[in-house]
C-alpha atoms as an extended CHARMM CRD file, in Angstrom:
* protein
*
       169  EXT
         1         1  MET       CA              7.7120000000        5.4140000000       -9.6590000000  PROA      1               0.0000000000
         2         2  LEU       CA              5.8050000000        2.7980000000       -7.6120000000  PROA      2               0.0000000000
         3         3  ASN       CA              4.9310000000        0.8500000000      -10.7440000000  PROA      3               0.0000000000
         4         4  ASP       CA              8.6370000000        0.6610000000      -11.6120000000  PROA      4               0.0000000000
         5         5  ILE       CA              9.4700000000       -0.5540000000       -8.1260000000  PROA      5               0.0000000000
         6         6  PHE       CA              6.8520000000       -3.2820000000       -7.8030000000  PROA      6               0.0000000000
         7         7  LEU       CA              5.8360000000       -4.6270000000      -11.1550000000  PROA      7               0.0000000000
         8         8  GLN       CA              7.4570000000       -7.1380000000      -13.4540000000  PROA      8               0.0000000000
         9         9  PHE       CA              5.7350000000       -7.3330000000      -16.7920000000  PROA      9               0.0000000000
        10        10  ASN       CA              5.6280000000      -10.3830000000      -18.9940000000  PROA      10              0.0000000000
        11        11  ASP       CA              3.2770000000      -11.7570000000      -21.6120000000  PROA      11              0.0000000000
        12        12  LEU       CA              1.1420000000      -13.6110000000      -19.0540000000  PROA      12              0.0000000000
        13        13  PHE       CA              0.1120000000      -10.7090000000      -16.8360000000  PROA      13              0.0000000000
        14        14  SER       CA             -1.4820000000       -7.3250000000      -17.3480000000  PROA      14              0.0000000000
        15        15  LEU       CA             -1.3450000000       -4.4030000000      -14.9410000000  PROA      15              0.0000000000
        16        16  ASP       CA             -5.1220000000       -4.1780000000      -14.6140000000  PROA      16              0.0000000000
        17        17  ARG       CA             -5.3230000000       -7.7250000000      -13.3020000000  PROA      17              0.0000000000
        18        18  TYR       CA             -3.1960000000       -6.7780000000      -10.3000000000  PROA      18              0.0000000000
        19        19  ILE       CA             -4.4550000000       -3.2580000000       -9.5340000000  PROA      19              0.0000000000
        20        20  PRO       CA             -6.6080000000       -4.3260000000       -6.5320000000  PROA      20              0.0000000000
        21        21  CYS       CA             -3.7130000000       -6.3840000000       -5.1590000000  PROA      21              0.0000000000
        22        22  PHE       CA             -1.2740000000       -3.5730000000       -5.8770000000  PROA      22              0.0000000000
        23        23  CYS       CA             -3.3920000000       -1.1260000000       -3.9070000000  PROA      23              0.0000000000
        24        24  LEU       CA             -3.6860000000       -3.4700000000       -0.9090000000  PROA      24              0.0000000000
        25        25  VAL       CA              0.0700000000       -4.1480000000       -0.9640000000  PROA      25              0.0000000000
        26        26  VAL       CA              0.9860000000       -0.4530000000       -1.1350000000  PROA      26              0.0000000000
        27        27  ASP       CA             -1.4900000000        0.3040000000        1.6510000000  PROA      27              0.0000000000
        28        28  PHE       CA              0.0980000000       -2.4630000000        3.7360000000  PROA      28              0.0000000000
        29        29  LEU       CA              3.6160000000       -1.1430000000        3.1270000000  PROA      29              0.0000000000
        30        30  ILE       CA              2.7870000000        2.4650000000        3.9780000000  PROA      30              0.0000000000
        31        31  ALA       CA              0.2730000000        1.5490000000        6.7110000000  PROA      31              0.0000000000
        32        32  ASN       CA             -2.5300000000        3.5070000000        5.0620000000  PROA      32              0.0000000000
        33        33  GLU       CA             -5.4480000000        3.7710000000        7.4750000000  PROA      33              0.0000000000
        34        34  ASP       CA             -7.9570000000        5.4890000000        5.2210000000  PROA      34              0.0000000000
        35        35  ARG       CA             -8.5190000000        3.5870000000        1.9810000000  PROA      35              0.0000000000
        36        36  HSD       CA            -12.2600000000        3.5470000000        1.3140000000  PROA      36              0.0000000000
        37        37  PHE       CA            -14.5640000000        3.0050000000       -1.6180000000  PROA      37              0.0000000000
        38        38  ASN       CA            -14.2820000000        6.6490000000       -2.6850000000  PROA      38              0.0000000000
        39        39  ASN       CA            -10.4980000000        6.1680000000       -3.0860000000  PROA      39              0.0000000000
        40        40  PHE       CA            -10.5950000000        3.8620000000       -6.0850000000  PROA      40              0.0000000000
        41        41  GLY       CA            -10.9560000000        5.1090000000       -9.6170000000  PROA      41              0.0000000000
        42        42  LEU       CA            -11.1070000000        4.1130000000      -13.2400000000  PROA      42              0.0000000000
        43        43  LEU       CA             -9.8640000000        6.0960000000      -16.2080000000  PROA      43              0.0000000000
        44        44  ARG       CA            -11.7110000000        6.6330000000      -19.4730000000  PROA      44              0.0000000000
        45        45  ASN       CA            -10.7540000000        8.4370000000      -22.6300000000  PROA      45              0.0000000000
        46        46  PRO       CA            -12.9190000000       11.5980000000      -22.5370000000  PROA      46              0.0000000000
        47        47  GLU       CA            -13.3410000000       11.6510000000      -26.3170000000  PROA      47              0.0000000000
        48        48  THR       CA            -14.0920000000        7.9980000000      -27.0290000000  PROA      48              0.0000000000
        49        49  LEU       CA            -15.2780000000        6.9820000000      -23.5310000000  PROA      49              0.0000000000
        50        50  GLU       CA            -13.1350000000        3.8680000000      -23.9240000000  PROA      50              0.0000000000
        51        51  TRP       CA            -11.9680000000        2.3950000000      -20.6040000000  PROA      51              0.0000000000
        52        52  ILE       CA             -8.2460000000        2.9700000000      -20.1540000000  PROA      52              0.0000000000
        53        53  GLY       CA             -7.7850000000        1.1520000000      -16.8610000000  PROA      53              0.0000000000
        54        54  ALA       CA             -7.4410000000        1.7280000000      -13.1650000000  PROA      54              0.0000000000
        55        55  ALA       CA             -6.4560000000        5.1500000000      -11.8410000000  PROA      55              0.0000000000
        56        56  PRO       CA             -3.1510000000        5.5010000000      -10.0120000000  PROA      56              0.0000000000
        57        57  ILE       CA             -3.3140000000        5.1230000000       -6.2490000000  PROA      57              0.0000000000
        58        58  PHE       CA             -4.4090000000        8.3720000000       -4.6100000000  PROA      58              0.0000000000
        59        59  ASP       CA             -5.4530000000        9.8080000000       -1.2250000000  PROA      59              0.0000000000
        60        60  SER       CA             -2.8350000000        8.0690000000        0.8840000000  PROA      60              0.0000000000
        61        61  GLY       CA             -2.3410000000       10.9160000000        3.3380000000  PROA      61              0.0000000000
        62        62  SER       CA             -3.3610000000        8.8420000000        6.3600000000  PROA      62              0.0000000000
        63        63  SER       CA             -0.2040000000        6.7600000000        6.0900000000  PROA      63              0.0000000000
        64        64  LEU       CA              3.2640000000        6.3130000000        7.5400000000  PROA      64              0.0000000000
        65        65  GLY       CA              2.1160000000        6.9730000000       11.0810000000  PROA      65              0.0000000000
        66        66  TYR       CA              0.8090000000       10.4030000000       10.1010000000  PROA      66              0.0000000000
        67        67  ASP       CA             -0.8030000000       10.9860000000       13.5100000000  PROA      67              0.0000000000
        68        68  SER       CA              1.1420000000        8.7060000000       15.8200000000  PROA      68              0.0000000000
        69        69  LEU       CA              4.5240000000        7.7530000000       17.1390000000  PROA      69              0.0000000000
        70        70  PRO       CA              6.5480000000        6.0840000000       14.3940000000  PROA      70              0.0000000000
        71        71  ASN       CA              6.9130000000        2.7310000000       16.1550000000  PROA      71              0.0000000000
        72        72  ARG       CA              3.1380000000        2.2520000000       16.1010000000  PROA      72              0.0000000000
        73        73  PHE       CA              3.0260000000        1.4800000000       12.4070000000  PROA      73              0.0000000000
        74        74  LEU       CA              5.4380000000       -1.4270000000       12.7110000000  PROA      74              0.0000000000
        75        75  SER       CA              2.4970000000       -3.6220000000       13.6590000000  PROA      75              0.0000000000
        76        76  ALA       CA              0.5270000000       -5.5160000000       11.0080000000  PROA      76              0.0000000000
        77        77  ASN       CA             -2.5800000000       -4.9560000000       13.1470000000  PROA      77              0.0000000000
        78        78  ILE       CA             -2.9850000000       -1.2970000000       12.2460000000  PROA      78              0.0000000000
        79        79  PRO       CA             -6.6290000000       -0.4530000000       11.5540000000  PROA      79              0.0000000000
        80        80  CYS       CA             -7.5280000000       -0.1950000000        7.8940000000  PROA      80              0.0000000000
        81        81  LYS       CA            -10.3630000000       -0.1080000000        5.3920000000  PROA      81              0.0000000000
        82        82  PRO       CA            -12.3180000000       -0.9280000000        3.2510000000  PROA      82              0.0000000000
        83        83  PHE       CA            -12.3850000000       -4.7210000000        3.2990000000  PROA      83              0.0000000000
        84        84  LYS       CA            -10.9800000000       -5.8320000000        6.6510000000  PROA      84              0.0000000000
        85        85  LYS       CA            -10.3970000000       -4.2810000000       10.0600000000  PROA      85              0.0000000000
        86        86  THR       CA             -6.5950000000       -4.6550000000       10.0840000000  PROA      86              0.0000000000
        87        87  HSD       CA             -3.8080000000       -4.7520000000        7.5300000000  PROA      87              0.0000000000
        88        88  ALA       CA             -2.8630000000       -8.2420000000        8.7370000000  PROA      88              0.0000000000
        89        89  ALA       CA             -6.3030000000       -9.4990000000        7.7190000000  PROA      89              0.0000000000
        90        90  GLN       CA             -6.6620000000       -7.3560000000        4.5920000000  PROA      90              0.0000000000
        91        91  ILE       CA             -3.3200000000       -8.3940000000        3.0510000000  PROA      91              0.0000000000
        92        92  GLN       CA             -4.5980000000      -11.9790000000        3.0570000000  PROA      92              0.0000000000
        93        93  LEU       CA             -7.0640000000      -10.9340000000        0.3280000000  PROA      93              0.0000000000
        94        94  VAL       CA             -4.2140000000      -10.5730000000       -2.1530000000  PROA      94              0.0000000000
        95        95  SER       CA             -4.6060000000      -13.5230000000       -4.4800000000  PROA      95              0.0000000000
        96        96  SER       CA             -1.0130000000      -13.5910000000       -5.6710000000  PROA      96              0.0000000000
        97        97  PHE       CA              2.2850000000      -11.9610000000       -4.8030000000  PROA      97              0.0000000000
        98        98  GLU       CA              4.1040000000      -13.3180000000       -7.8580000000  PROA      98              0.0000000000
        99        99  TRP       CA              4.0950000000       -9.9060000000       -9.5410000000  PROA      99              0.0000000000
       100       100  ILE       CA              6.2420000000       -8.3100000000       -6.8190000000  PROA      100             0.0000000000
       101       101  ASP       CA              9.9660000000       -8.1840000000       -7.4460000000  PROA      101             0.0000000000
       102       102  PHE       CA             11.1890000000       -7.7450000000       -3.8800000000  PROA      102             0.0000000000
       103       103  SER       CA             14.7750000000       -7.1890000000       -5.0780000000  PROA      103             0.0000000000
       104       104  LYS       CA             13.6580000000       -3.8220000000       -6.4780000000  PROA      104             0.0000000000
       105       105  LEU       CA             12.8590000000       -2.7540000000       -2.9120000000  PROA      105             0.0000000000
       106       106  ASP       CA             16.3540000000       -3.4000000000       -1.5550000000  PROA      106             0.0000000000
       107       107  ARG       CA             17.2570000000        0.3120000000       -1.4060000000  PROA      107             0.0000000000
       108       108  ILE       CA             13.8330000000        1.6730000000       -0.5000000000  PROA      108             0.0000000000
       109       109  GLY       CA             14.9650000000        2.7670000000        2.9680000000  PROA      109             0.0000000000
       110       110  ASP       CA             17.6990000000        4.9210000000        1.4210000000  PROA      110             0.0000000000
       111       111  GLU       CA             15.2850000000        6.2670000000       -1.1970000000  PROA      111             0.0000000000
       112       112  ILE       CA             12.7800000000        7.2480000000        1.4980000000  PROA      112             0.0000000000
       113       113  GLN       CA             15.5610000000        8.9810000000        3.4440000000  PROA      113             0.0000000000
       114       114  ASP       CA             16.6340000000       10.8870000000        0.3070000000  PROA      114             0.0000000000
       115       115  ILE       CA             13.0760000000       11.9810000000       -0.4890000000  PROA      115             0.0000000000
       116       116  LEU       CA             12.2620000000       13.0470000000        3.0640000000  PROA      116             0.0000000000
       117       117  SER       CA             15.6160000000       14.8190000000        3.4930000000  PROA      117             0.0000000000
       118       118  GLY       CA             15.1200000000       16.9730000000        0.4070000000  PROA      118             0.0000000000
       119       119  GLU       CA             13.4750000000       20.3470000000        0.1200000000  PROA      119             0.0000000000
       120       120  PRO       CA             10.8630000000       21.2720000000        1.1760000000  PROA      120             0.0000000000
       121       121  THR       CA             10.1280000000       18.0790000000        3.1430000000  PROA      121             0.0000000000
       122       122  ALA       CA             13.1320000000       18.2420000000        5.4880000000  PROA      122             0.0000000000
       123       123  GLU       CA             11.7500000000       21.4260000000        6.9720000000  PROA      123             0.0000000000
       124       124  PHE       CA              8.7160000000       19.5470000000        8.2980000000  PROA      124             0.0000000000
       125       125  ILE       CA             10.0600000000       16.0750000000        9.1820000000  PROA      125             0.0000000000
       126       126  ASP       CA             12.9160000000       15.7670000000       11.6400000000  PROA      126             0.0000000000
       127       127  GLU       CA             15.7030000000       13.2180000000       11.2700000000  PROA      127             0.0000000000
       128       128  ALA       CA             14.3460000000       10.8810000000       13.9710000000  PROA      128             0.0000000000
       129       129  ARG       CA             10.9690000000       10.6570000000       12.2360000000  PROA      129             0.0000000000
       130       130  ARG       CA             12.6070000000       10.2070000000        8.7910000000  PROA      130             0.0000000000
       131       131  ASN       CA             14.6500000000        7.3180000000       10.2020000000  PROA      131             0.0000000000
       132       132  ALA       CA             11.5850000000        5.8030000000       11.8480000000  PROA      132             0.0000000000
       133       133  ILE       CA              9.5270000000        6.0100000000        8.6340000000  PROA      133             0.0000000000
       134       134  ALA       CA             12.2960000000        4.4970000000        6.4870000000  PROA      134             0.0000000000
       135       135  ASN       CA             12.9610000000        1.7120000000        9.0080000000  PROA      135             0.0000000000
       136       136  ALA       CA              9.2580000000        0.9630000000        9.4080000000  PROA      136             0.0000000000
       137       137  VAL       CA              8.7200000000        0.6160000000        5.6510000000  PROA      137             0.0000000000
       138       138  VAL       CA             11.7600000000       -1.6770000000        5.3950000000  PROA      138             0.0000000000
       139       139  LYS       CA             10.3780000000       -3.8130000000        8.2460000000  PROA      139             0.0000000000
       140       140  ARG       CA              6.9140000000       -3.8830000000        6.6370000000  PROA      140             0.0000000000
       141       141  ILE       CA              8.5420000000       -5.0920000000        3.4060000000  PROA      141             0.0000000000
       142       142  ALA       CA             10.1540000000       -7.9080000000        5.4030000000  PROA      142             0.0000000000
       143       143  MET       CA              6.7330000000       -8.7340000000        6.9070000000  PROA      143             0.0000000000
       144       144  LEU       CA              5.2240000000       -8.7310000000        3.4230000000  PROA      144             0.0000000000
       145       145  LYS       CA              7.9550000000      -11.0630000000        2.1100000000  PROA      145             0.0000000000
       146       146  GLU       CA              7.1500000000      -13.4980000000        4.8950000000  PROA      146             0.0000000000
       147       147  ILE       CA              3.4170000000      -13.2270000000        4.2000000000  PROA      147             0.0000000000
       148       148  ALA       CA              4.0500000000      -13.7950000000        0.4810000000  PROA      148             0.0000000000
       149       149  GLN       CA              6.1590000000      -16.8910000000        1.1860000000  PROA      149             0.0000000000
       150       150  GLN       CA              3.4870000000      -18.3780000000        3.4560000000  PROA      150             0.0000000000
       151       151  HSD       CA              0.5460000000      -17.1990000000        1.3620000000  PROA      151             0.0000000000
       152       152  THR       CA             -2.5940000000      -19.2310000000        1.0540000000  PROA      152             0.0000000000
       153       153  ASN       CA             -5.7780000000      -17.6250000000       -0.1700000000  PROA      153             0.0000000000
       154       154  ASN       CA             -8.0600000000      -18.1160000000        2.8560000000  PROA      154             0.0000000000
       155       155  ASP       CA            -10.6210000000      -15.3980000000        3.4680000000  PROA      155             0.0000000000
       156       156  ASP       CA            -11.7880000000      -15.2660000000        7.0870000000  PROA      156             0.0000000000
       157       157  LEU       CA            -15.0980000000      -13.4090000000        6.9100000000  PROA      157             0.0000000000
       158       158  SER       CA            -15.0880000000      -12.5970000000       10.6360000000  PROA      158             0.0000000000
       159       159  ASP       CA            -12.6270000000       -9.7390000000        9.9590000000  PROA      159             0.0000000000
       160       160  ASP       CA            -14.8610000000       -8.0580000000        7.3600000000  PROA      160             0.0000000000
       161       161  LEU       CA            -16.0940000000       -4.5520000000        7.9850000000  PROA      161             0.0000000000
       162       162  THR       CA            -19.7790000000       -4.5100000000        8.7820000000  PROA      162             0.0000000000
       163       163  GLU       CA            -20.8100000000       -1.1210000000        7.4020000000  PROA      163             0.0000000000
       164       164  ASN       CA            -19.9570000000        1.0600000000        4.4330000000  PROA      164             0.0000000000
       165       165  ILE       CA            -18.0240000000        3.8570000000        6.0960000000  PROA      165             0.0000000000
       166       166  ALA       CA            -17.3800000000        5.5670000000        2.7560000000  PROA      166             0.0000000000
       167       167  GLN       CA            -20.8890000000        6.9890000000        2.9830000000  PROA      167             0.0000000000
       168       168  THR       CA            -19.6620000000        9.4160000000        5.6440000000  PROA      168             0.0000000000
       169       169  TYR       CA            -17.1320000000       11.0940000000        3.3210000000  PROA      169             0.0000000000
């Protein structure tokens, strides 16, 4: 579903070219705090061993304010990994936003509400939290649009992580 929402395909671009950017953008939108080097994967054909491409995004459980009040994840300065200390710094690593069709995200707040209101999710997430999550994602999309419009590819090395924390997993 996420690929349908974000990607526009044409003859000039391939999905694999944008997988690292795609992952950073999705992590920004859902405020994922736990992406690390053990959360990236590649797929191979088990019979031919031919490389198929990047694995779908996985292990995003530390997202959407999973352990905090919903308003906390409205900030772009939420801690993150593996490349920078905050999402505000890490999203600057995206080399291009031209592959994102923001118009396909126009109803994402409603879609999130529908998903979180359905069974069995509604039993575990109250209406106030559902509203907060949907509103936060919509606001993070607006932040991302602004970042994309002002984008320049400047990498400030002072925000880099200084140790490989994936070793502890």
